[in-house]
C-alpha positions as CSV (number, residue, x, y, z in Angstrom):
1,M,-14.7,-44.2,-26.3
2,D,-13.3,-46.3,-23.5
3,T,-9.8,-46.3,-25.0
4,R,-9.7,-42.4,-25.1
5,M,-10.9,-42.2,-21.5
6,H,-8.3,-44.7,-20.2
7,S,-5.5,-43.0,-22.1
8,T,-6.2,-39.4,-20.9
9,Y,-7.6,-39.9,-17.4
10,P,-4.4,-41.2,-15.7
11,T,-2.4,-38.3,-17.1
12,T,-4.8,-35.8,-15.4
13,L,-4.5,-37.7,-12.1
14,D,-0.7,-37.6,-12.4
15,A,-0.7,-33.9,-13.0
16,R,-2.8,-33.0,-10.0
17,P,-0.4,-34.0,-7.3
18,T,2.5,-32.1,-9.0
19,D,0.4,-28.9,-9.1
20,R,-0.5,-29.5,-5.4
21,R,3.1,-30.0,-4.4
22,R,4.1,-26.9,-6.3
23,F,1.4,-24.9,-4.6
24,V,2.3,-26.2,-1.1
25,A,6.0,-25.4,-1.8
26,R,5.2,-21.9,-2.7
27,V,2.9,-21.4,0.3
28,A,5.6,-22.8,2.6
29,L,8.2,-20.6,1.1
30,A,6.0,-17.5,1.6
31,L,5.3,-18.5,5.2
32,I,9.1,-18.9,5.8
33,V,9.8,-15.4,4.4
34,L,7.0,-13.9,6.4
35,G,8.2,-15.6,9.5
36,I,11.7,-14.2,9.0
37,A,10.4,-10.7,8.4
38,G,7.9,-10.8,11.2
39,S,10.3,-12.2,13.8
40,A,12.0,-8.8,14.1
41,W,8.8,-6.8,14.2
42,A,6.1,-8.7,16.0
43,G,7.5,-8.2,19.5
44,P,8.4,-10.4,22.5
45,T,5.8,-13.0,21.5
46,E,8.0,-14.3,18.7
47,E,11.1,-15.5,20.7
48,A,10.9,-19.0,19.4
49,V,11.1,-17.9,15.8
50,A,13.8,-15.2,16.5
51,G,15.9,-17.9,18.2
52,V,16.2,-19.7,14.9
53,L,17.5,-16.6,13.3
54,K,20.4,-16.1,15.6
55,Q,22.7,-17.7,13.1
56,D,23.3,-15.7,10.0
57,Y,22.6,-17.1,6.5
58,S,25.2,-18.2,4.0
59,P,25.6,-15.9,0.9
60,A,23.6,-18.3,-1.4
61,L,20.7,-18.6,1.1
62,R,20.8,-14.8,1.8
63,N,20.5,-14.0,-1.9
64,F,17.7,-16.6,-2.3
65,V,15.7,-15.0,0.6
66,M,16.3,-11.5,-0.8
67,L,15.1,-12.5,-4.2
68,T,12.1,-14.2,-2.7
69,M,11.1,-11.2,-0.7
70,L,10.9,-9.2,-3.9
71,S,7.5,-10.8,-4.5
72,L,6.3,-9.0,-1.3
73,I,7.0,-5.6,-2.7
74,P,3.4,-4.9,-3.9
75,I,2.0,-5.8,-0.4
76,L,4.7,-3.7,1.4
77,M,3.9,-0.8,-0.9
78,I,0.2,-0.9,-0.4
79,G,0.2,-1.7,3.3
80,M,3.2,0.2,4.7
81,T,3.8,3.2,2.5
82,A,2.0,6.4,1.3
83,F,0.9,4.7,-1.9
84,T,-2.6,3.9,-0.7
85,R,-3.5,7.5,0.2
86,I,-2.0,8.9,-2.9
87,V,-3.6,6.5,-5.4
88,I,-7.0,6.9,-3.8
89,V,-6.9,10.7,-3.9
90,L,-5.8,10.7,-7.6
91,S,-8.6,8.3,-8.4
92,L,-11.2,10.4,-6.7
93,L,-9.9,13.4,-8.6
94,R,-10.8,11.7,-11.9
95,H,-14.3,11.1,-10.7
96,A,-14.6,14.7,-9.5
97,L,-13.6,15.9,-12.9
98,G,-16.2,13.6,-14.5
99,L,-13.5,11.6,-16.3
100,P,-13.5,8.1,-14.6
101,Q,-11.1,6.7,-17.3
102,T,-8.9,9.7,-17.9
103,P,-6.0,9.7,-17.1
104,P,-5.7,5.9,-17.5
105,N,-5.0,3.6,-14.6
106,S,-1.4,3.1,-15.7
107,V,-0.7,6.8,-15.6
108,I,-2.3,7.2,-12.2
109,I,-0.4,4.3,-10.7
110,T,2.9,5.5,-12.1
111,L,2.4,9.0,-10.7
112,A,1.4,7.5,-7.4
113,V,4.6,5.4,-7.3
114,C,6.7,8.5,-8.1
115,L,5.0,10.5,-5.3
116,T,5.3,7.6,-2.9
117,Y,9.1,7.4,-3.7
118,F,9.4,11.1,-2.8
119,T,7.4,10.7,0.4
120,M,9.2,7.6,1.6
121,A,12.7,8.8,0.6
122,P,13.7,9.8,4.2
123,V,12.6,6.4,5.5
124,A,14.4,4.5,2.7
125,E,17.6,6.4,3.4
126,R,17.4,5.5,7.1
127,I,16.8,1.8,6.2
128,H,19.7,1.8,3.8
129,G,22.1,3.5,6.1
130,E,21.1,1.7,9.3
131,A,20.3,-1.8,8.0
132,L,20.8,-2.6,4.4
133,S,24.3,-1.2,3.8
134,P,25.8,-2.7,7.0
135,Y,24.2,-6.1,6.2
136,L,25.6,-6.1,2.7
137,Q,29.0,-5.3,4.1
138,E,28.6,-8.2,6.5
139,Q,28.9,-6.0,9.5
140,I,25.6,-7.1,11.1
141,T,23.6,-10.3,11.0
142,A,20.2,-10.8,9.2
143,T,18.3,-10.5,12.4
144,Q,20.0,-7.2,13.3
145,A,19.3,-5.9,9.8
146,L,15.6,-6.8,10.1
147,E,15.4,-5.1,13.5
148,R,17.1,-2.0,12.4
149,G,15.3,-1.8,9.0
150,G,11.9,-2.2,10.6
151,K,12.3,0.7,13.0
152,P,12.2,3.6,10.5
153,L,9.2,2.1,8.7
154,R,7.5,1.5,12.1
155,D,8.1,5.1,13.2
156,F,6.6,6.4,9.9
157,M,3.5,4.2,10.2
158,I,3.0,5.2,13.9
159,S,3.2,8.9,13.1
160,Q,0.4,8.5,10.5
161,T,-1.8,6.2,12.5
162,R,-4.8,7.4,14.5
163,E,-5.0,6.2,18.0
164,A,-8.7,5.4,17.6
165,D,-7.9,3.1,14.6
166,L,-5.2,1.3,16.5
167,R,-7.6,0.8,19.4
168,V,-10.2,-0.7,17.1
169,V,-7.7,-3.1,15.6
170,V,-6.5,-4.2,19.0
171,E,-10.1,-4.8,20.0
172,M,-10.8,-6.9,16.9
173,A,-7.6,-8.9,17.6
174,R,-8.9,-9.5,21.2
175,V,-5.5,-8.8,22.8
176,P,-4.6,-6.5,25.7
177,A,-4.1,-2.9,24.6
178,P,-0.4,-1.9,24.4
179,K,0.8,0.4,27.1
180,T,3.7,1.9,25.2
181,V,4.6,2.5,21.5
182,D,7.2,-0.2,21.6
183,E,4.6,-2.8,22.6
184,I,2.6,-2.3,19.4
185,R,2.7,-5.4,17.3
186,F,3.5,-4.9,13.6
187,S,0.6,-7.2,12.7
188,H,-1.7,-4.7,14.5
189,L,0.0,-1.6,13.2
190,V,-0.4,-2.4,9.5
191,P,-4.2,-2.6,9.4
192,A,-4.5,0.4,11.7
193,F,-2.2,2.3,9.4
194,L,-4.4,1.3,6.4
195,L,-7.6,2.4,8.1
196,S,-6.0,5.8,8.9
197,E,-4.8,6.2,5.4
198,L,-8.2,5.4,3.9
199,R,-9.9,7.9,6.2
200,T,-7.4,10.6,5.3
201,A,-7.6,9.9,1.6
202,F,-11.4,10.2,1.6
203,Q,-11.2,13.4,3.6
204,I,-8.9,14.9,1.0
205,G,-11.2,13.6,-1.8
206,F,-14.2,15.3,-0.2
207,V,-12.4,18.6,-0.3
208,I,-11.4,18.1,-3.9
209,F,-15.0,17.3,-4.9
210,L,-16.4,20.6,-3.5
211,P,-15.3,23.1,-6.2
212,F,-16.3,20.8,-9.0
213,L,-19.6,20.1,-7.4
214,L,-20.2,23.8,-7.2
215,I,-19.6,24.1,-10.9
216,D,-22.0,21.4,-11.7
217,L,-24.7,23.1,-9.5
218,V,-24.2,26.5,-11.2
219,V,-24.3,25.0,-14.7
220,S,-27.5,23.0,-13.9
221,A,-29.2,26.1,-12.4
222,V,-28.3,28.2,-15.5
223,L,-29.5,25.6,-17.9
224,M,-32.8,25.3,-16.0
225,A,-33.3,29.0,-16.0
226,L,-32.7,29.2,-19.7
227,G,-35.2,26.3,-20.2
228,M,-32.5,24.0,-21.8
229,I,-33.7,21.0,-20.0
230,M,-32.8,18.5,-22.7
231,L,-29.1,19.5,-22.7
232,P,-27.0,17.4,-20.2
233,P,-25.3,19.7,-17.7
234,T,-22.1,17.6,-18.0
235,T,-21.7,18.8,-21.6
236,I,-21.1,22.3,-20.3
237,S,-19.6,21.7,-16.9
238,L,-16.9,19.2,-18.0
239,P,-14.9,21.6,-20.2
240,L,-15.3,24.3,-17.5
241,K,-14.0,21.9,-14.8
242,I,-11.0,20.9,-17.0
243,L,-10.3,24.6,-17.8
244,L,-10.4,25.5,-14.1
245,F,-8.2,22.6,-13.1
246,V,-5.6,23.5,-15.8
247,L,-5.6,27.2,-15.0
248,I,-4.8,26.6,-11.3
249,D,-2.2,24.0,-12.3
250,G,-4.1,21.4,-10.3
251,W,-1.8,18.4,-10.8
252,V,1.1,20.3,-9.3
253,L,-0.9,21.7,-6.4
254,L,-2.4,18.3,-5.6
255,S,1.0,16.6,-5.7
256,K,2.5,19.2,-3.4
257,A,-0.5,18.9,-1.0
258,L,-0.2,15.1,-0.9
259,L,3.5,15.3,-0.1
260,S,3.0,18.1,2.5
261,S,0.4,15.9,4.3
262,Y,3.2,13.6,5.3
263,W,6.1,16.1,5.8
264,N,4.2,18.5,8.1
């Protein structure tokens, strides 16, 4: 009993500091990348960090930073693109149809990614032409690439953000309200953009629910009039809702409506 405890316990103690060091190293690396990305977007309050970036990176370090930033792609997609609005609307459509698990989540997410790509294509082209391509050709520094690359994304987010949501985020941050668009910090713009996207997504979802709700009400009223109380209304309304959605080519109409909500 004692021998087993003494033989295994030190091994556990030796493993814990290693795990902690790995965790701290990953957190530190993430903070470094976020600091590099935020220095070009946060505004005049980040001069100290931006001063460190005046020297460009070596090719090896540049590739390391670019590969590390790939881990931030899910966060960037959710917080700074049209993905949030699109995936929420598609999920609400499933509930409106009465099929909470059909199509599967993988199909909904894949379709949302494709529609997000079409929506963000103009922004991606601007970032590639103004920032990424010159940087890869070593015509500009990393700091200049971050500044140029952040502007198209910033313009897109500002165009889709409600002023009331931005005002609320600024009040929660307890900072003075920006007087111009250029003074808006990126750390305040992202949550304001998300709040606006959530509001718009639920507004679209409400409109989608209305015709399907009408079908449910009509079917329930007819069943009550016929005295068929024991028959669940969803047994009749579900195929009718699916038939209606297929006849109007609902997936295509909804996809076009989501894209036009950004283009117009």
